[in-house]
C-alpha positions as CSV (number, residue, x, y, z in Angstrom):
1,M,-12.4,-27.1,6.4
2,T,-9.5,-25.0,5.1
3,N,-9.3,-21.6,6.8
4,P,-9.7,-19.1,4.0
5,F,-7.7,-16.5,5.8
6,R,-4.6,-18.8,5.8
7,L,-1.9,-18.5,3.1
8,D,0.0,-21.7,3.7
9,G,2.1,-22.6,0.7
10,K,1.6,-19.2,-0.9
11,T,4.4,-16.8,-2.0
12,I,3.7,-13.1,-1.3
13,L,6.0,-10.3,-2.6
14,I,5.8,-7.2,-0.4
15,S,7.4,-3.9,-1.6
16,G,8.6,-1.3,0.9
17,A,9.0,-4.3,3.2
18,G,11.5,-2.5,5.4
19,G,9.3,0.5,6.2
20,G,6.9,1.1,9.1
21,I,3.9,-0.6,7.5
22,G,6.0,-2.9,5.4
23,R,7.6,-4.7,8.3
24,V,4.2,-5.3,9.9
25,L,2.9,-6.6,6.6
26,V,5.8,-9.1,6.5
27,E,5.1,-10.3,10.0
28,T,1.3,-10.5,9.4
29,F,1.7,-12.5,6.2
30,H,4.3,-14.8,7.6
31,A,2.1,-15.5,10.6
32,A,-0.7,-16.5,8.1
33,G,1.6,-19.1,6.7
34,A,2.9,-17.3,3.6
35,E,6.5,-17.4,2.2
36,V,7.3,-13.7,2.0
37,I,9.6,-12.1,-0.5
38,G,10.8,-8.7,0.7
39,A,11.4,-5.9,-1.7
40,D,13.1,-2.7,-0.9
41,R,16.0,-0.4,-2.0
42,D,18.6,-1.6,0.6
43,A,19.2,-5.1,2.0
44,D,20.0,-3.6,5.4
45,M,16.4,-2.3,5.6
46,L,15.2,-5.9,5.5
47,A,17.3,-7.1,8.3
48,G,15.6,-9.3,10.9
49,L,12.5,-10.1,8.8
50,N,11.1,-13.6,8.0
51,L,11.8,-13.7,4.3
52,V,12.5,-16.5,1.8
53,R,14.5,-14.0,-0.3
54,K,15.0,-10.3,-1.0
55,V,14.6,-8.3,-4.2
56,L,16.4,-5.0,-4.2
57,F,15.6,-1.9,-6.3
58,D,14.9,1.8,-6.0
59,Q,11.2,2.2,-7.0
60,S,11.9,5.7,-8.2
61,D,13.8,4.1,-11.1
62,A,11.1,2.4,-13.1
63,R,13.5,0.6,-15.4
64,A,15.6,-0.8,-12.6
65,T,12.4,-1.8,-10.8
66,R,11.0,-3.7,-13.8
67,A,14.4,-5.4,-14.4
68,A,14.7,-6.6,-10.8
69,I,11.2,-8.0,-10.8
70,A,11.6,-9.6,-14.2
71,A,14.8,-11.3,-13.0
72,D,13.0,-12.7,-9.9
73,I,10.1,-14.0,-12.0
74,A,12.5,-15.7,-14.4
75,A,14.3,-17.4,-11.5
76,H,11.3,-18.3,-9.3
77,G,8.1,-17.7,-11.2
78,A,5.4,-15.2,-10.3
79,P,4.4,-14.9,-6.6
80,D,0.8,-15.8,-5.7
81,A,0.2,-12.3,-4.6
82,V,2.0,-8.9,-4.6
83,I,1.4,-6.2,-2.0
84,A,2.5,-2.9,-3.6
85,N,3.2,-1.0,-0.4
86,A,6.2,1.3,-1.1
87,G,5.5,5.0,-1.2
88,F,6.9,8.4,-0.1
89,T,5.9,12.0,0.2
90,R,7.2,15.2,1.6
91,A,5.4,17.9,-0.4
92,E,2.6,18.5,2.0
93,H,0.8,21.4,0.2
94,F,1.0,23.3,-3.1
95,D,3.7,25.7,-1.8
96,H,6.1,22.8,-1.5
97,L,5.6,21.7,-5.1
98,D,7.5,22.4,-8.3
99,D,7.9,20.3,-11.5
100,D,10.9,18.3,-10.1
101,I,9.1,17.4,-6.9
102,W,5.9,16.5,-8.7
103,A,7.8,14.2,-11.1
104,S,9.7,12.6,-8.2
105,E,6.6,11.8,-6.2
106,M,4.9,10.4,-9.4
107,A,8.0,8.3,-10.1
108,I,8.0,6.6,-6.7
109,N,4.3,6.3,-5.9
110,L,2.7,5.6,-9.3
111,N,5.2,4.9,-12.1
112,G,7.4,2.7,-9.9
113,A,4.4,0.8,-8.6
114,Y,3.3,0.2,-12.2
115,A,6.8,-1.0,-13.1
116,L,6.7,-3.4,-10.1
117,V,3.2,-4.8,-10.6
118,D,2.9,-4.9,-14.4
119,P,5.4,-7.8,-15.1
120,I,3.9,-9.7,-12.1
121,V,0.4,-9.3,-13.4
122,A,1.5,-10.5,-16.9
123,A,3.0,-13.7,-15.4
124,M,0.0,-14.2,-13.2
125,A,-2.4,-13.9,-16.1
126,A,-0.3,-16.4,-18.1
127,R,-0.5,-18.8,-15.2
128,G,-4.2,-18.2,-14.7
129,A,-4.2,-17.0,-11.1
130,G,-2.9,-14.2,-9.0
131,N,-3.7,-11.4,-6.6
132,V,-2.7,-7.8,-6.4
133,V,-3.2,-5.5,-3.4
134,L,-2.1,-1.9,-3.9
135,V,-1.6,0.3,-0.8
136,S,-3.0,3.7,-1.7
137,S,-4.2,6.4,0.8
138,V,-7.3,8.3,1.9
139,N,-5.6,11.1,0.0
140,A,-6.8,9.4,-3.1
141,L,-10.4,9.7,-2.0
142,A,-10.5,13.3,-0.8
143,H,-8.0,16.1,-0.4
144,F,-6.1,16.1,2.9
145,G,-2.9,17.8,1.6
146,N,0.1,16.2,-0.2
147,P,-1.2,17.0,-3.7
148,A,1.4,15.2,-5.8
149,Y,1.2,12.1,-3.6
150,S,-2.6,12.3,-3.7
151,A,-2.7,12.3,-7.4
152,A,-0.3,9.4,-7.6
153,K,-2.3,7.3,-5.1
154,A,-5.5,8.1,-6.9
155,G,-3.8,6.7,-10.0
156,L,-3.3,3.4,-8.1
157,I,-7.0,3.0,-7.6
158,A,-7.6,3.5,-11.3
159,Y,-4.8,1.0,-12.1
160,A,-6.3,-1.6,-9.7
161,R,-9.7,-1.3,-11.5
162,A,-8.0,-1.7,-14.9
163,I,-6.4,-4.9,-13.7
164,A,-9.6,-6.2,-12.2
165,V,-11.6,-5.6,-15.4
166,E,-9.0,-6.6,-18.0
167,R,-7.3,-9.5,-16.2
168,G,-10.2,-10.9,-14.2
169,G,-10.9,-13.4,-16.9
170,Q,-7.4,-14.7,-16.5
171,G,-7.8,-15.3,-12.8
172,V,-6.2,-12.1,-11.5
173,R,-7.8,-10.1,-8.7
174,A,-6.7,-6.5,-7.8
175,N,-7.9,-4.4,-4.8
176,V,-6.7,-1.4,-2.9
177,V,-6.2,-0.6,0.8
178,A,-6.5,3.1,1.5
179,P,-5.0,3.9,5.0
180,G,-5.6,7.1,6.8
181,S,-3.0,8.4,9.3
182,V,-0.9,5.5,10.5
183,R,1.5,6.1,13.3
184,T,4.8,5.1,11.7
185,P,8.2,6.8,11.6
186,A,6.9,8.8,8.6
187,W,5.2,11.0,11.2
188,D,8.4,11.7,13.1
189,H,9.5,14.8,11.2
190,R,6.0,16.4,11.7
191,L,5.9,15.6,15.4
192,A,9.5,16.9,15.9
193,A,8.3,20.2,14.4
194,D,5.1,20.3,16.5
195,P,4.9,17.9,19.5
196,R,1.2,18.8,19.9
197,L,0.3,18.0,16.4
198,L,-1.8,14.9,17.3
199,D,-4.0,17.1,19.4
200,K,-5.0,18.8,16.1
201,V,-5.1,15.6,14.0
202,L,-7.2,13.2,16.2
203,P,-10.4,15.3,16.5
204,H,-10.9,14.7,12.7
205,Y,-11.2,10.9,13.2
206,P,-14.5,9.4,14.4
207,L,-12.7,6.7,16.3
208,G,-10.6,9.3,18.0
209,R,-7.3,7.8,17.0
210,M,-4.9,6.8,14.2
211,V,-5.0,3.3,12.8
212,S,-2.2,1.0,13.5
213,P,0.1,-0.7,10.9
214,E,-1.4,-4.0,12.1
215,E,-4.9,-2.8,11.0
216,V,-3.6,-1.9,7.6
217,A,-1.9,-5.3,7.3
218,H,-5.0,-7.2,8.3
219,A,-7.0,-5.5,5.6
220,A,-4.3,-6.4,3.0
221,L,-4.2,-10.0,4.3
222,F,-8.0,-10.3,3.9
223,L,-7.9,-9.0,0.3
224,A,-5.0,-11.3,-0.6
225,S,-6.6,-14.4,0.9
226,D,-9.3,-16.7,-0.4
227,A,-11.7,-15.1,2.1
228,A,-11.9,-12.3,-0.5
229,S,-12.1,-14.6,-3.5
230,G,-15.2,-12.8,-4.9
231,I,-13.8,-9.3,-4.4
232,T,-12.0,-7.4,-7.1
233,G,-11.6,-3.8,-8.1
234,V,-12.6,-2.3,-4.7
235,T,-10.9,0.1,-2.4
236,I,-11.2,-0.4,1.4
237,P,-10.4,2.7,3.5
238,V,-8.6,1.8,6.8
239,D,-9.0,5.2,8.2
240,A,-10.7,5.3,11.7
241,G,-13.7,6.8,9.9
242,L,-12.1,9.8,8.4
243,T,-13.7,9.5,4.9
244,S,-17.1,8.8,6.4
245,G,-17.7,12.5,7.1
246,N,-16.5,15.6,8.9
247,L,-16.6,14.9,12.7
248,R,-15.0,18.3,13.5
249,F,-17.8,20.1,11.6
250,V,-20.4,18.2,13.6
251,N,-18.7,18.9,16.9
252,E,-17.6,22.5,16.4
253,V,-20.5,23.8,14.3
254,L,-23.6,21.8,14.9
255,R,-23.1,20.9,18.6
256,A,-21.7,24.3,19.4
257,K,-25.1,26.0,18.9
C-alpha cells in the first residue's frame, strides 16, 4: 500500500523557506519525497537547502509577489501544494503601533500571503487538484500580544475557510497550522533583552516547553499529504497546549489556596 504521508513526485512551494521554521519545512518535505520550491526575498537565505528551484520576491510587496508567482506558474505549472509560511512582527503591544507599522505588518502577513496563494489556487482549481497550508499563529485564536500580527494571522484563517468552501468542488483543500512559541532566531532579540524570559514564558504552557520547528513542520506535512485528504478548512494549533486553557491560573490561583 502507498504510504499516505509520503509526497513522492509532488511539488511543494514553501514561502519564507530561509527562515527558522522555513528551513525545517524544506528539510521535512524533502525527506517525505517532495520536490521543494523555495521562496524567499534573497537567494542567499536559501543557500544549502534541497530545492529544485528558487522563487524570489519581497512578500511585503504584493504586486511583486504576485508577478513572481505568476511567472513561476507560467514556466512550470502550479505546485501540488503551497505552504504559506513567511511572516514577521515586531510590534509586540499597542504602544508599539502606528498606522505605518499596522500597514506594514498587514502587508507582509496577510496581503502578501494572499498575493502568493491566490494565483496558485486559481491554477490548482483549473487543474482540479491542489492543497494549501497557511502558517498562522495562536495569536489568531486568542490575544497574546502583537496586535497587528494577530489581526493579520486571524485573516489567514478566514482566507483558508474561504478557499475550502469556494474551491473545494474544484479539488482544492486549504488548512491552517497555528504555532505557539517556537524557538527560532525570531526570539533572539527578546532573549537578548531579558535572558530569563523563558522562565516567564514556559509556565503558561501545559507541556512546559515551546514547540520545535520540526513539530510545526510535521503538522504542515500531515495537512499537505493524502493522510489528510478528507480535511479542509480547519486550524490545528501546534502550541504545547497554550490555547487549551490557562495553566498559570490553575497553578497560581486554584492550587495556591
